[in-house]
C-alpha positions as CSV (number, residue, x, y, z in Angstrom):
1,M,-39.3,4.0,-69.9
2,F,-41.9,3.5,-66.9
3,L,-40.1,0.3,-66.0
4,I,-37.0,1.8,-66.1
5,R,-38.0,5.0,-64.5
6,K,-39.9,2.4,-61.8
7,Y,-36.7,0.5,-61.5
8,N,-34.7,3.1,-60.4
9,I,-37.2,4.1,-57.7
10,F,-37.0,1.2,-56.3
11,K,-33.2,0.8,-56.5
12,F,-33.1,4.7,-54.5
13,I,-35.4,3.1,-52.3
14,K,-33.3,0.2,-51.5
15,S,-30.0,2.0,-51.3
16,F,-32.1,4.6,-48.9
17,L,-33.1,1.9,-46.6
18,L,-29.5,0.1,-46.4
19,I,-28.1,3.4,-45.6
20,L,-30.4,4.3,-42.8
21,L,-29.8,0.8,-41.8
22,I,-26.0,1.2,-41.3
23,L,-26.7,4.5,-39.7
24,S,-28.5,3.3,-37.2
25,M,-26.3,0.5,-36.6
26,K,-23.5,2.9,-36.0
27,L,-25.9,4.8,-33.4
28,S,-27.0,1.7,-31.5
29,F,-23.1,1.0,-31.4
30,A,-22.2,4.5,-30.3
31,V,-24.8,4.6,-27.8
32,N,-23.8,1.3,-26.2
33,I,-20.0,2.5,-25.9
34,E,-21.6,5.3,-24.2
35,T,-23.6,3.9,-22.4
36,K,-20.3,1.2,-20.8
37,T,-18.5,4.3,-20.4
38,Q,-20.9,6.0,-18.8
39,Q,-21.3,2.5,-16.3
40,E,-18.1,2.5,-15.9
41,Q,-17.2,5.6,-14.8
42,I,-20.4,5.3,-12.1
43,L,-18.6,2.2,-10.8
44,K,-15.0,4.1,-10.6
45,D,-16.7,7.0,-8.8
46,R,-18.6,4.2,-6.3
47,I,-15.0,2.5,-5.8
48,A,-13.6,5.8,-4.9
49,S,-15.9,6.8,-2.5
50,T,-16.3,3.3,-1.0
51,R,-12.5,3.3,-0.4
52,N,-13.1,6.2,2.3
53,I,-14.7,4.0,4.5
54,C,-13.1,1.0,4.3
55,K,-11.1,1.8,8.0
56,K,-13.8,3.2,9.6
57,E,-16.9,0.9,8.5
58,P,-15.3,-2.2,6.8
59,K,-18.2,-4.3,7.1
60,K,-20.5,-1.8,5.3
61,A,-17.7,-1.2,3.0
62,I,-17.7,-5.1,2.5
63,E,-21.4,-5.0,1.6
64,I,-21.1,-2.1,-1.4
65,A,-18.0,-3.5,-2.7
66,K,-19.9,-6.8,-3.4
67,E,-22.9,-5.0,-4.6
68,I,-20.0,-3.0,-7.2
69,L,-18.8,-6.4,-8.0
70,Q,-21.7,-8.1,-9.2
71,S,-22.4,-4.7,-11.6
72,A,-18.6,-4.7,-12.7
73,E,-19.0,-8.8,-13.4
74,D,-22.6,-8.1,-15.4
75,E,-20.9,-5.0,-17.3
76,K,-17.8,-7.5,-18.0
77,L,-15.8,-4.5,-16.8
78,P,-12.0,-6.4,-15.9
79,L,-10.5,-3.2,-13.9
80,Q,-13.5,-2.5,-12.4
81,I,-13.8,-6.5,-10.8
82,A,-10.4,-6.2,-9.8
83,A,-10.4,-2.8,-7.8
84,S,-14.1,-4.2,-6.2
85,N,-12.1,-7.5,-5.2
86,E,-9.5,-5.0,-3.5
87,L,-12.0,-2.9,-1.7
88,I,-13.2,-6.3,-0.2
89,A,-9.9,-7.7,0.6
90,I,-8.8,-3.8,2.4
91,S,-11.9,-4.5,4.5
92,Y,-11.1,-7.8,5.7
93,Y,-7.7,-6.4,6.6
94,F,-9.6,-3.7,8.8
95,L,-11.6,-6.9,10.8
96,A,-8.7,-8.6,11.1
97,K,-9.4,-11.5,9.0
98,Y,-6.4,-12.2,7.1
99,E,-7.0,-15.0,5.1
100,I,-10.1,-13.8,3.4
101,S,-8.1,-10.8,2.7
102,E,-5.3,-12.3,1.3
103,E,-8.0,-14.4,-1.0
104,Y,-9.6,-10.9,-2.4
105,F,-6.1,-9.5,-3.6
106,E,-4.7,-12.6,-5.1
107,K,-7.9,-12.5,-7.0
108,A,-7.2,-8.7,-7.8
109,L,-3.7,-9.3,-8.8
110,K,-4.9,-12.0,-11.2
111,I,-6.7,-9.8,-13.0
112,Y,-4.2,-7.0,-12.9
113,L,-1.6,-9.6,-14.7
114,Q,-3.6,-10.5,-17.2
115,K,-4.3,-6.7,-17.8
116,N,-0.4,-5.9,-17.8
117,H,-1.7,-3.1,-15.2
118,N,1.1,-1.8,-13.7
119,E,-0.4,0.0,-11.3
120,G,-2.8,-2.3,-10.0
121,I,-0.3,-4.9,-9.9
122,A,2.4,-2.7,-7.9
123,K,-1.0,-2.1,-5.3
124,A,-1.8,-5.5,-5.0
125,Y,2.0,-6.7,-4.3
126,N,2.4,-4.1,-1.7
127,S,-0.8,-4.9,-0.1
128,L,0.3,-8.8,0.1
129,G,3.2,-7.2,1.9
130,N,1.2,-6.2,4.1
131,I,-0.6,-9.1,4.9
132,Y,2.3,-11.1,5.5
133,K,4.0,-8.7,7.5
134,I,0.9,-8.8,10.1
135,Q,1.0,-12.4,10.1
136,Y,5.0,-12.4,11.3
137,D,6.0,-13.9,7.7
138,Y,8.4,-11.2,6.9
139,E,10.4,-13.1,4.3
140,Q,7.5,-13.1,2.3
141,A,6.3,-9.6,3.1
142,L,9.8,-8.2,1.9
143,L,9.7,-10.1,-1.1
144,Y,6.0,-8.4,-2.1
145,Y,7.2,-4.9,-0.9
146,L,10.5,-5.1,-3.1
147,K,8.5,-6.6,-5.9
148,A,6.1,-3.2,-5.6
149,L,9.0,-0.8,-5.2
150,T,10.5,-1.8,-8.2
151,L,7.2,-1.8,-10.4
152,K,6.6,1.9,-8.8
153,R,9.9,3.2,-9.6
154,E,9.6,2.2,-13.2
155,I,5.9,4.1,-13.1
156,G,7.5,7.1,-11.4
157,N,4.8,7.1,-8.9
158,N,6.3,9.0,-5.7
159,E,3.2,9.0,-4.0
160,Q,3.2,5.3,-4.2
161,I,6.8,4.9,-3.7
162,A,6.5,6.7,-0.5
163,I,3.8,4.1,0.9
164,T,6.2,1.2,0.0
165,L,9.1,2.9,1.3
166,N,7.2,3.3,4.9
167,N,6.0,-0.2,4.7
168,I,9.8,-1.5,4.3
169,G,10.5,0.7,7.4
170,L,7.9,-0.7,9.3
171,L,9.0,-4.5,8.7
172,Y,12.5,-3.3,10.1
173,D,11.6,-1.7,13.0
174,N,9.1,-5.1,13.7
175,L,12.6,-6.9,13.1
176,Q,14.4,-4.6,15.5
177,E,16.7,-2.6,12.6
178,Y,15.6,0.5,13.8
179,D,18.5,2.2,12.0
180,K,17.6,0.7,8.8
181,A,13.8,0.9,9.9
182,L,15.0,5.3,10.3
183,E,16.6,5.6,7.1
184,Y,13.3,4.0,5.1
185,H,10.9,6.2,6.9
186,Y,13.1,9.3,6.4
187,L,13.0,8.4,2.5
188,S,9.3,8.0,2.7
189,L,8.7,11.3,4.9
190,D,10.8,13.4,2.4
191,L,8.8,12.2,-0.8
192,K,5.4,13.2,1.1
193,E,6.9,16.6,2.2
194,E,7.7,17.0,-1.9
195,L,4.4,16.0,-2.7
196,G,2.7,18.5,0.1
197,D,0.9,15.3,1.3
198,K,-0.1,16.2,4.9
199,K,-2.1,12.9,5.6
200,G,1.3,11.0,4.6
201,T,3.4,13.2,6.1
202,A,1.7,12.9,9.7
203,F,2.1,9.4,8.8
204,S,5.7,9.1,8.8
205,M,6.0,11.3,11.7
206,N,4.0,8.6,13.7
207,N,6.4,6.2,12.2
208,L,9.5,7.6,13.4
209,G,8.2,8.5,16.5
210,L,7.5,4.4,17.1
211,V,11.2,3.8,16.1
212,Y,12.4,6.5,18.4
213,L,10.3,5.2,21.1
214,H,11.8,1.6,20.5
215,K,15.3,3.7,20.8
216,E,14.2,4.9,24.4
217,M,14.4,8.2,22.6
218,Y,11.4,9.2,24.6
219,N,11.4,13.1,24.4
220,K,12.0,12.6,20.5
221,A,9.2,10.2,19.9
222,I,7.0,12.6,21.8
223,G,7.6,15.8,19.3
224,F,7.1,13.1,16.4
225,F,3.8,12.0,18.1
226,E,2.7,15.5,19.1
227,A,3.3,16.8,15.5
228,K,1.9,13.9,13.9
229,L,-1.4,14.5,16.3
230,S,-2.1,18.1,15.3
231,V,-1.8,17.3,11.5
232,S,-4.4,14.6,12.2
233,K,-6.7,16.9,14.0
234,E,-6.3,19.7,11.3
235,N,-7.4,16.7,8.8
236,N,-10.2,15.4,11.4
237,D,-9.1,11.6,11.1
238,E,-10.1,10.2,14.3
239,Y,-8.4,7.0,12.9
240,E,-5.0,8.5,13.1
241,I,-5.6,10.8,16.3
242,S,-6.8,7.2,18.3
243,K,-3.3,5.9,17.5
244,A,-1.6,9.6,18.2
245,F,-3.2,9.3,21.8
246,N,-2.1,5.7,22.1
247,N,1.6,6.6,21.2
248,L,1.8,9.3,23.4
249,G,0.5,7.0,26.6
250,N,3.1,4.8,25.3
251,A,6.0,7.3,25.4
252,Y,4.8,8.8,29.0
253,K,4.2,5.4,30.6
254,Y,8.0,5.0,29.6
255,L,8.8,8.4,31.3
256,E,7.1,7.1,34.6
257,E,3.9,9.6,34.2
258,Y,1.5,7.5,34.6
259,Q,-1.6,9.4,34.8
260,K,-0.6,11.4,32.0
261,S,0.1,7.9,30.1
262,L,-3.6,6.5,31.5
263,D,-5.1,10.0,30.2
264,Y,-4.2,9.3,26.4
265,F,-4.6,5.5,26.7
266,F,-8.5,6.4,27.6
267,K,-8.8,9.0,25.3
268,S,-7.5,6.8,22.8
269,L,-9.8,3.6,23.7
270,E,-13.0,5.8,23.3
271,L,-12.2,7.0,20.2
272,K,-10.7,3.2,18.7
273,K,-14.4,1.7,20.2
274,S,-16.2,4.1,18.4
275,L,-14.7,3.6,14.9
276,S,-14.5,-0.5,15.6
277,M,-10.9,-0.7,15.4
278,E,-10.7,-4.4,17.1
279,I,-7.2,-5.0,17.1
280,E,-6.1,-1.4,17.9
281,V,-8.5,-1.6,20.6
282,A,-7.1,-5.2,22.2
283,N,-3.6,-3.3,21.9
284,T,-4.6,-0.4,23.7
285,L,-6.4,-2.7,26.7
286,R,-3.1,-4.0,27.0
287,N,-1.3,-0.8,27.1
288,I,-3.7,0.2,30.2
289,A,-3.1,-3.1,31.9
290,L,0.6,-2.4,31.6
291,V,0.2,0.9,33.1
292,Y,-1.7,-0.6,36.3
293,F,1.3,-3.2,36.5
294,K,3.7,-0.2,37.0
295,K,1.4,1.6,39.2
296,N,1.2,-1.9,41.2
297,D,-2.8,-2.5,40.6
298,L,-2.6,-5.6,40.1
299,N,-6.5,-6.5,40.2
300,K,-6.6,-3.3,37.5
301,A,-3.7,-4.9,35.2
302,E,-4.9,-8.2,35.0
303,E,-8.9,-6.7,34.4
304,Y,-7.5,-5.1,31.4
305,L,-5.3,-7.4,30.2
306,A,-7.9,-10.6,30.0
307,N,-10.0,-8.3,28.3
308,S,-7.1,-7.9,25.7
309,F,-6.3,-11.2,25.7
310,D,-9.7,-12.7,24.9
311,R,-10.2,-10.2,22.0
312,A,-6.1,-11.2,20.8
313,V,-7.3,-15.1,20.7
314,K,-10.8,-14.0,19.0
315,L,-8.7,-12.3,15.9
316,S,-6.1,-15.0,16.1
317,N,-3.4,-11.9,16.6
318,K,0.0,-13.3,17.5
319,D,1.8,-10.1,17.9
320,L,-1.0,-9.2,20.6
321,M,-1.0,-13.2,22.4
322,K,2.9,-13.1,22.6
323,G,2.5,-9.5,24.6
324,C,-0.2,-11.0,26.3
325,Y,1.6,-14.0,27.5
326,F,4.6,-12.0,28.5
327,S,2.5,-9.7,30.7
328,Y,0.8,-12.6,32.2
329,Y,4.1,-14.1,32.9
330,E,5.2,-10.7,34.6
331,L,1.7,-9.9,36.7
332,F,1.7,-13.5,38.1
333,Q,5.5,-13.6,38.9
334,K,4.7,-10.1,41.0
335,R,2.1,-12.3,42.8
336,K,4.5,-14.7,43.4
337,E,2.4,-17.7,41.5
338,Y,5.4,-18.9,40.0
339,E,3.6,-21.9,38.5
340,K,1.3,-20.1,36.6
341,A,4.2,-17.6,35.6
342,L,6.0,-20.6,34.1
343,E,3.4,-21.9,32.1
344,F,2.7,-18.2,30.7
345,H,6.2,-17.8,30.1
346,V,6.7,-21.0,28.2
347,K,3.7,-20.1,26.0
348,Y,5.5,-16.6,25.2
349,V,8.7,-18.3,24.5
350,K,7.1,-20.8,22.3
351,I,5.0,-18.1,20.1
352,K,8.2,-15.6,20.1
353,E,10.3,-19.0,18.6
354,E,8.0,-19.7,15.9
355,T,8.0,-15.9,14.7
356,I,12.1,-15.9,14.8
357,K,12.0,-19.3,13.0
358,N,10.4,-18.1,10.0
359,N,12.2,-14.8,9.4
360,S,15.9,-15.4,9.9
361,P,17.6,-12.0,9.4
362,Q,20.1,-13.6,7.2
363,R,17.8,-14.5,4.4
364,L,16.2,-11.3,4.7
365,Q,19.5,-9.8,4.3
366,E,19.7,-12.1,1.2
367,I,16.5,-11.1,-0.3
368,Y,17.3,-7.0,0.3
369,L,21.1,-8.1,-1.3
370,K,19.1,-9.6,-4.1
371,Y,17.0,-6.9,-5.2
372,E,19.9,-4.4,-4.8
373,N,22.0,-6.2,-7.1
374,E,19.0,-6.8,-9.9
375,K,18.4,-2.8,-9.8
376,I,22.3,-2.3,-10.3
377,D,21.8,-4.9,-13.3
378,K,19.0,-3.1,-14.7
379,E,20.6,0.1,-14.6
380,K,23.7,-1.3,-16.2
381,V,21.3,-2.6,-18.9
382,E,19.8,0.6,-19.2
383,F,23.0,2.4,-19.3
384,S,24.6,0.1,-22.2
385,K,21.2,0.8,-24.3
386,S,21.7,4.1,-23.9
387,V,25.2,3.9,-24.7
388,E,24.9,1.8,-27.6
389,I,21.9,4.4,-28.9
390,R,24.3,7.3,-28.6
391,K,26.5,5.1,-30.5
392,I,24.2,5.0,-33.3
393,R,23.1,8.6,-33.3
394,N,27.0,9.4,-33.5
395,M,27.5,7.1,-36.0
396,F,24.2,8.7,-38.0
397,L,25.3,12.3,-37.6
398,Y,29.1,11.6,-39.2
399,I,27.1,9.3,-42.1
400,V,24.8,13.0,-42.6
401,V,28.1,14.9,-42.3
402,A,30.1,12.8,-44.6
403,F,27.3,13.4,-46.9
404,V,26.8,16.9,-46.9
405,V,30.7,17.3,-47.2
406,L,30.7,15.1,-50.4
407,F,28.0,17.0,-51.9
408,L,29.2,20.4,-51.5
409,G,32.4,18.9,-53.0
410,F,30.4,17.7,-55.9
411,V,28.6,21.1,-56.4
412,V,32.1,22.9,-56.0
413,L,33.4,20.7,-58.6
414,L,30.4,21.1,-60.9
415,I,30.9,24.6,-60.9
416,L,34.2,24.8,-61.7
417,L,33.4,22.1,-64.8
418,I,31.3,24.7,-65.8
419,R,33.1,27.5,-65.8
420,K,35.9,25.9,-67.2
421,N,33.6,24.9,-70.5
422,K,32.7,28.6,-70.5
């Protein structure tokens, strides 16, 4: 009897210890999950706050993003690894280091594709489109923009759709297809206004102003630039304020109001330097040179042009280099230094031909038509599916109705038979 009792006590202790072990394992597992979730949230918050400084302080953003990347890799969090690579890519983009930027965007895209993360894939496509556009590979840029647009429409994210529409508008503006550029910018603006996105609305107003500037509709352009400036001041967005000042300077230059133009350019230059906007600084320096050229102050024009050109070469920015070559050609021609003028004109034509050669309007039209046809084909497939679903539903309804009719008929027949037997 004593042995039985002892055995039962031992069995009870063994069971109790087993239960404790299982509970402790479950608790440990739950704590690990909670810790990982907390760490994931901390990294998400850090990514969001770092994203806000990529434009203004790209070097600082890179340092922080690399720390976040290391933490994400340690914790084995793929989506945070992708987002960290994206942050580094964006920051290098604003430092005009496009090859490094592209490398990090590709890393992010690879992870998003592995995880079937459509939102991340769409954003990466859009960003790669920006990289190719700024390097004049418009064919690749349009391909990536249209891939992004297709995915974003499938997701139904209007905010992101507006961004890609805007980028396609900028691409067509660069190609001097102004009516097509306006079409995309207005589509983007409509979406942003629907969403109540003030910052995005200001951005679209600026881009519409640029297209009207290129169409030589200067007063209309000024109206858009002033509206953009007003909204940017409300948002206290110095980056966008600097761009609005620069664009107003351009508009007044074309209207031959040179002092007003210089006032806006110098305001823009001061802000851009304080924000380390390297490409934009070089661009505004060239704009100042052009005003001095118009005022016939050739020494001042050459001083600012040389500063702009040195920066353009350092940044390997072909767009700025092309503009500077043409400005040097005009400057030396005005000074009657024809050999120098010819030298710079040859350089200008060469870089311009490189750009045109890589971007056949016919090829771009083919890409766009392919996208439109694929969209139509997809809509046809969706329509066919909906027709098939409707047919199945109707068939099911007919079967149900037929069954109900047969059942009611059977009930009526049964009642009649019962009455007859009575």
